[in-house]
C-alpha positions in Angstrom: 17.0 -24.7 8.9 13.3 -25.7 9.2 10.1 -24.0 8.7 8.2 -22.8 11.8 4.6 -22.4 12.2 1.9 -20.8 14.5 -1.6 -20.8 13.4 -4.4 -18.8 14.6 -8.2 -18.6 14.0 -9.3 -18.6 10.4 -11.1 -15.1 10.9 -11.9 -12.6 13.3 -14.1 -13.8 16.1 -16.3 -11.1 15.1 -15.6 -9.6 11.6 -16.9 -6.3 12.9 -15.2 -3.2 14.5 -14.0 -2.4 17.1 -10.8 -4.2 17.1 -7.7 -2.6 19.0 -6.4 0.7 17.9 -3.1 -1.0 16.6 -1.9 -0.7 13.0 1.1 -2.3 11.1 3.0 -0.2 8.8 3.2 -1.6 5.3 4.2 -0.1 2.0 1.3 1.4 0.3 1.6 -1.1 -2.8 1.5 -4.3 -0.8 -1.8 -3.0 0.8 -3.2 -2.4 -2.5 -2.3 -5.9 -3.5 -3.8 -7.3 -0.5 -7.0 -5.3 -0.9 -7.2 -6.7 -4.5 -7.1 -10.3 -3.0 -3.8 -10.9 -5.2 -1.5 -11.3 -2.1 -2.2 -13.1 1.1 1.2 -12.6 2.9 3.1 -10.0 4.8 7.0 -10.4 4.7 8.3 -9.1 8.1 11.7 -9.1 9.7 11.9 -6.0 12.0 12.0 -2.2 11.8 15.5 -0.3 12.4 13.9 1.3 15.6 12.4 -1.8 17.1 13.8 -2.5 20.4 15.2 -5.8 19.5 15.3 -5.0 16.0 13.5 -8.3 15.6 9.7 -8.5 14.5 7.2 -9.5 17.0 3.7 -10.5 16.3 2.2 -8.1 18.8 -1.4 -8.5 17.7 -3.3 -10.8 15.3 -6.0 -8.4 14.2 -4.8 -4.5 13.2 -5.4 -1.9 10.8 -3.0 -1.7 7.7 -1.1 1.5 7.8 0.2 2.8 4.4 3.8 3.9 4.0 5.5 5.5 1.0 8.8 6.9 1.9 10.7 3.6 1.0 8.7 2.4 -1.7 11.0 1.5 -4.7 9.4 0.2 -8.0 12.7 -1.9 -8.7 11.9 -3.9 -5.7 8.4 -4.9 -7.2 7.9 -7.5 -9.8 7.7 -5.8 -13.3 3.9 -6.4 -13.9 3.1 -4.4 -10.5 5.7 -1.6 -10.8 3.2 0.9 -12.2 1.0 0.5 -9.0 4.1 2.2 -6.9 3.4 5.7 -8.8 -0.2 5.0 -8.7 -0.2 4.8 -4.6 1.7 8.3 -4.9 -1.0 10.1 -6.7 -1.9 13.1 -4.4 0.4 11.9 -1.5 3.2 14.2 -0.2 6.3 12.5 1.4 6.2 12.4 4.5 2.4 12.6 4.3 0.5 14.8 6.5 -2.5 12.3 6.5 -3.1 8.7 5.5 -6.2 6.8 4.6 -6.9 3.6 6.6 -8.7 1.4 4.2 -8.3 -2.2 5.3 -7.6 -4.2 8.3 -6.0 -7.6 8.6 -6.4 -11.0 10.9 -3.2 -13.1 10.9 -4.1 -16.8 10.4 -0.5 -18.0 10.2 3.0 -16.9 11.3 5.3 -18.8 9.2 8.9 -18.4 9.9 11.8 -19.4 7.2 15.4 -19.4 7.5 16.6 -21.0 4.3 16.5 -19.0 0.9 15.1 -22.3 -0.9 11.9 -22.0 1.3 11.8 -18.5 0.6 11.8 -19.0 -3.2 8.8 -21.3 -3.0 6.9 -18.3 -1.9 7.6 -16.1 -4.7 4.2 -16.7 -6.6 2.5 -15.6 -3.5 3.7 -11.8 -3.1 4.3 -8.8 -5.5 8.0 -8.2 -4.2 11.1 -9.3 -6.2 12.7 -12.4 -5.1 15.8 -10.3 -4.5 14.1 -8.0 -2.3 12.6 -10.9 -0.1 16.2 -12.7 -0.1 17.9 -9.4 1.1 15.2 -9.2 4.1 16.1 -12.8 4.8 19.8 -12.1 4.7 19.7 -9.1 7.2 20.5 -10.3 10.6 20.6 -14.0 9.1 20.5 -15.6 12.5 16.8 -14.6 12.8 13.9 -16.1 10.9 12.0 -14.0 8.1 8.3 -14.1 9.3 5.6 -14.7 6.4 2.3 -13.8 7.9 -0.8 -15.2 5.9 -3.5 -12.7 6.5 -7.2 -12.5 5.9 -7.9 -9.1 4.8 -11.3 -6.9 5.6 -12.2 -3.8 3.8 -13.5 -0.9 6.0 -16.9 -0.1 4.6 -16.0 3.7 5.0 -12.5 4.4 4.6 -10.8 6.6 7.5 -8.4 9.7 6.9 -6.3 10.0 9.8 -3.5 12.8 10.6 0.0 11.6 10.8 1.3 12.0 14.6 4.9 12.1 15.3 4.6 8.8 17.0 3.8 7.2 13.7 7.0 8.2 12.0 10.2 6.1 11.9 11.0 2.5 10.8 9.1 0.6 13.1 6.5 -2.1 12.5 3.6 -1.5 14.9 2.1 1.9 15.9 -1.0 2.6 18.4 -3.6 5.0 16.7 -4.4 7.9 18.8 -8.0 8.1 17.9 -10.5 5.2 17.6 -11.8 4.5 14.1 -15.4 4.4 14.1 -18.5 4.7 11.9 -17.4 1.8 9.6 -17.5 -1.8 9.5 -15.5 -4.6 7.9 -16.1 -6.7 4.9 -13.8 -9.8 3.9 -11.8 -9.0 0.8 -12.1 -12.8 -0.1 -14.7 -15.3 0.7 -13.7 -18.3 3.3 -13.5 -20.8 0.7 -11.3 -18.5 -1.7 -9.0 -17.6 1.2 -8.7 -21.3 2.3 -7.8 -22.3 -1.3 -5.3 -19.7 -1.6 -3.8 -20.6 1.9 -3.5 -24.1 1.2 -1.5 -23.4 -1.8 1.0 -21.7 0.4 1.2 -24.7 2.7 1.6 -26.9 -0.4 4.4 -24.9 -1.8 6.2 -25.0 1.6 5.5 -28.7 2.1 3.3 -28.0 5.2 1.2 -31.0 5.5 -0.9 -30.4 8.8 -2.2 -26.9 10.4 -0.6 -26.8 13.7 -2.7 -25.2 16.4 
């Protein structure tokens, strides 16, 4: 029932494009919280159409692809619920196009199996504990992945058409066209990110960063 940890570099080796044309699908409201520097983690268990129905960290640097279909305000903490509707402004479901505004670099892949460990992470994301616990209990023999990510803003957001291959309940997609004519700026400074990351480690009782 322990906590697993894999750590990577603290930032992109070169905080500039290009990175691989890979994107991770995530609720638009969570991307918004990451973009504002309020949330450092992504909570992943696996998509229904994944081959193994188990999340795999295929890349450590990727674009964040916003999704809207399954967002539910009741699964978001009350103080953030209005943002769900805000992310839907001007969006049709399913969307014909999406705007890529941020990329992310995974610094840690933390795995948890016990609800008491998950509870300690409640201050670090905008989801309700019930939602996070439900994800933990789905296929409860498999761990929940808590990815600490350093976010980077695209200096020029990119609107891309939604291709057929982007649809469905899966975590990873490969973008059909490269993203060009933009660059990356970190959302948080190195010092601010390191301090927030340490709070997560402290909450989980992790005393060293294993490489």
